[in-house]
N, C-alpha and C positions, 0 to 999 in steps of 0.2 A: 940664297934660301936656303941650298943644302947645309950651311956650316950651322944655321939656325937650328935646323932638324935635328942634326947629328947632336949638336948641344943637348937637348930636349931628351934625346933616346939615351946618351951617356949618363946625364943627371939620373933619368929613372932607371936605368938598369943597376950605376951606383948604390941607388937607394935599396935595391930588390936583395943586391948581393952582399951589401954590407950590414944590413937589419936596422940602417937607420929608422927614426921615428915614424914619419909620414911620408908616405908615395905621393910624388908629385907630379901630376899629369892633368891631361886636359876634360873637362868637365864630360857627365855622360847624361844625355835627353831622351827622355821618352814622352808620350802622349797617351791617355787613356780617358775616354768620356769626357773631353773637355776640361782634363786637368794635364797640367805638364808637371812632370816629375823630374828634378834635375840635382843630380850628384856633385856637389861642387865642394870640395875640399873636406870641411869637417860637419857638413849638415848635407841631408835630403830635403829640399823643397817641392811642396805641392803647389801650385799656380793656377789660379784660373785662368784658361786661355783667352776668355773674352774680356777679361778686364785687367789681367798682371797682377792682380791681388794675392798675397799669400794667403795660404788655406791652413797650413801647418806647415811644421819644419821638426824631423827626425834627427837628432844627434845622440850621441851618449858622452857621458862625462869623462876626462881623462884621468890619468891614474899614474901609479909609480910606473919608472923603467920605460917610458916612451910607449905609452898606451892610447897614445893622442891617435883619435878615428880619422880616416880618411877615405871618403865618399867620392870615387871617380869612376866606378863602373856603372855603364848604363841600367838604371832599374828597370825590371819588367814586372808586368801584371799578370796574374793567374786568371783564370775563370771565376775562382771562387773569390777575387777580391784582393786576394794577398799579394802585396807590395815585394818583389826580392828585392833586397838591396846588400851590398857586400861591401864590408869595411876592409879598406887596401892596408889599413894600418897593421901594427903587430899583435892585434889581438887575432885577427885572421878569422872574423866572424861572420857567417850569412844570416842576416835578419829576415823573417817573414812578417812584413806590418800588415795588420788588418785596417786597411783602407776605410773600411765600414766602422771601425770602433775607434773614433776620435777623442780624445780626451778635450773636451772644450776647455777648461781652464790652463791646462798645458798648452794646448794647440799643438798636440804630439799625439799620432796613433798607437793602439795598442800593439805589442809583439805576440804575435800567434806561436812562433817557434823560433829559435836560433840554431846555427850549428858552428862547432869551432874545433872539428878533426882534424883540419888542414895543417900543415906546415909551413907553407910559404904563404906569400900574398895573392890576394886576389885582384886581378887584371881583367881578366876577359869576363866578358857577357855570358852568363849563363844559356843553355837553350832548354825550353820545356818541350819535353815529348809526351804527350799523353799525360798522365800524372808523375812523372818523373823530371828532375831537375839534372842535368848535365854540367856540371861546374868546374871547368879546368884550373886547377890552380897553378901558383908559379913551382911549388914543390916536385910538377912533374905527374901530378895525378890528375885526373879527371874522375870527380866525385858524384856520386850517384844517388840523389836523394829522393825519398818518398815527399810530395808537394803537401801533403796532409799535414806530416809531423815534423819533416824534416829529419828524420833518420835515415840513415844509410841503409838502400835498398838491399845492396849486397857489401861485400868487401870491396872497397874502393878500387878503381880500375886502375893498375898498373902499368900505364901504356907508355913510360916512358923509363928508360934506365941511365944510368949516369955516364955521363959523355965521357968516353977516353980519352978528349983531348983536355979539358980544363976539371975534371972530376967533380963536375956540379951537375944537379938534376936538369932537364930541359925545361925551360921556361914556356909555360902555355900561356898568351897573350890575346889569343882569338876568340872570337865565340865558334864553338863548332857547327856544323851545319848538316843536316840529314836529307837523304831522299826517301827516309821510309824503310830502307832495308840496313844502311851502312850510317855509322857517324863519321864524320871528317873532321880531325884535328889537325891544326897546322902547329908547328913549333918553331922557337927560337933558335934552337938547334938543326935548324934547317931540313926538317924532317916533315911529312904529312904521312897522317895514320887513318887507315880505315879499320872502325871497330865494328863488329856484329852488334845490331842494337839489343836482340835477344840474349847472345851468349856471352857479350861483354868482351871477346877475345878480338884481339890485332888480328885482322884479315891480313892486310898487307902494310907496308911502310916503305916509303921513299924518300931520298934524299937529293936535296937540290945543294947548291954551292953557297948558298949564303942564309940569312935568318929570314923567316916568314912571320913578319906580325902581323897578318891579318887573314880572315877566313877565305877561303876559298868560295868561288860562287858559282852554281850550278846552272850552264847555259841549256838552252834551248833544245841542244842536240843531246843533253843528258851527259855531257861531259864536264869534268871540273875545272876551273880557268883560276889559276892564282897567281898573283904578282909577286915579286920577292925583292930583297936588296942586290939581287943580280944583275938587275934591270933588264929582265925578261917578263914575259906572259907566257907562261905555261900551261898546257894542255894534258890533264890526266885520264886515264880510264877509270873510271869509278869502281869497275868490278876488277881489275888485273892491277892498277896502279901504275901501269907504261906510260909514261909521259915525254912529251916534247916540247922545245920552245917554238911557239908560235909568231912572236914577234918581240924584237929588240926594242926596249926603249931607253929614254936619253938618259932616267935617273932612275932611282930607288922607286919601285913600288910599294907606298904604305897601305894602301885602304882596299878593301873589297870590290872588286869590279860590278857594276849596276847592272844588271841582267834586264835588258828590255827587247823581247822578241829573240829576233836573232842577233842583237846588236849587245855589245858589253863597252860600259862608258867608264871610264877611269882616269886616273892623272898621277902624275908621280911628283917627286919632291923637288924640282926644278921647274914647277908650275907648267909644265906640259899636259894637255888633257885630249884624250884619243877616244877614237870610235873604233872598234874592231866588231867586224861581221862573221861571226861563227859557222854560218852557211858556207860563204866563200870562203871563208879560212884566209881574210884579207884585211887589212886595215882601211878604213874607209875614210878618215882623217884626222888630222891632228890640229892643235892649235896653241900658242903659248898666251898663258894668260900671268898676272902680275902676282906670283906667291907660291909657296908650296901648298899642294894637295894632300892632304890626310883624309878629307871627309869623302863618304861617298855621297855621289850627285842626287839630286832631288828632283822626280818628275813634275814637270807644271805644266800641262798642256801639252805646246809643242816645244818646250822650251824644258832646259835641264839648267838646275841652279847649282852651281859649284861653288861653294867656301873655300877660300884661300887663307894663308897663313899672313897674310897682308892686312886681313879682317875685311876685305869686299867679298861680295857676293855677286857672281858673274851670271846673267842668263845666257845660257848658249843655245842657239836654234839645234834641234835633234839633227838635219842634216850638215851641220857644220859650217853652213853657207854666211853666219854672221853671230855676234856676241855684244851685248851691252853689257856696262857698270849695272847690275841692280840695284845694289844696296851699297853704300859707301857710309862708315861709321862715323862719326864726330870725332871719338877719340882714338887712341892707338891699339885698339883690340886686338885680339889675333883669333881668328875664326877656324878649329882644326876638328870640331864636331860636327857630324852630318846634320843638314837642316831637317827639320819635321814639317809635315803639313797638319796642320790642326783645323779644322772646320776652314775658315775663309781666310785663316792665316798661316804665315809659314813662320814658324819659331827657330831662330838661331842664338845658339850659347857663345859666350866669349871669354877668353880669359885675357889677362892684364888689360882690364877696362875697367871703365867706372860701374858697367852695370855685367850682371849674369848672364841675363837673357833678354832677346827682343822678339817683338811681333811685328811681321811686315805684312800688307797686303798683297794683292796679287801683282800691283803695281812697283812694289818694293818700298812704298811708304811705310815711316814707323809708325806704329799705331801704339805700343805703350813699351815701357823697359822694367825690368826689374833688376835692384840691385842687392837683394838678399838679407837688408837692412831692416 
C-alpha cells in the first residue's frame, strides 16, 4: 500500500516541479445547504445531496501552452454565498463563484472575481478568517485576499525562503489552521510556521526531519499536533514552537488528526489507525485496516468512519473495541478524500471508479451515485 501512495506523491510532485499541464490528485469535497461541491479534475460540480442530481458544473476552456484547468482542491463557501475554487493547472487562478447567480441556460455560476497573482500551483485548501482568505501556494507564499473583491489585502506574505538544499521554493500543500492569534502553516520543506494574524510576520518556524503534507490539529489542550513522513506524531507549543515527538507510528502520517475532546484519531499509509489521548499523553489503542489512510476520519455517533485506499469505508468504535466494513464499493475505486456528513447521508468521493461520488445512509447502504456525466 505504501508503494501506491509513494507513486501518487511522486507523480504529483513531478507535475508541480516540471510545470506539466495538469495536476493529478484526489478530488476535493465540501457541502453547504444540501448541496455538495466536488472538485474533480477539469470541473467543479454542484450536486443535490438528497437526489444526486447535478445542479450545475463549472469549468473553463483550455488553451495554448498547457492551460487545461485542474480542479482538485476542496471548494469552500463564504457567508455571502461565494464558492471559492482553485485551478491547480498552469493558469494559477482562484475563482470566486456566485452560487446565487446561476445561468440556467449554461448551467454554470457567474464569476464574482478571480485572482491570478500566484506563480505556482494551488494545492492547499485556503482558510477563511473574518473577511480574509489565506491561500498557501506551491510557490512558497501565503496570499491574503479580500473576500469581497479578491484583491490582495497587503503584499503577499513571503513566509518561505528558497531551500538551501535544492534551490526550490518550499511547497505548501496543507490548509492553514488558526487559534485566533496565529496562523499555522505546514510545508513539504519539513517546516511549520506560525504567523501573526495581524502583522503577518513569522513568529516562529521549526523544522522536522521530513515533509509535512497536511495541516496541524489544535488539541483540547491548546497544543498543535502534526504527523509527517518521519513516522512521528509531534506536539508543538503554539506560542514558542518548541516541540517533541509524542508517538512513533508504523509508517508515514499523511492526514490531519481528528480532534474529539482529549482524543486524536489518525491513520498512516500502511493502514494503521490510532487513538491518542492528549490529556494522558499516551496511545489508547491502534488497529490495522486494509489500505492506506489519507483521509481524516468522520464521526458518526459512537463510530468513526475511516476511508482507505482500498475503497472500503470502515466503521470503528471510538473505544477501539471493534470495527466493521461499513461500505464496500462494487468497483475498484480508491478513497483518499475525507467523507462528509450531509443531512441523513454520508458522502464519499472516489477516484479510478465508475462514479465520482456516492451517498450512503447511516447503515452504509448506497442511496445514489454521481458520475459527472
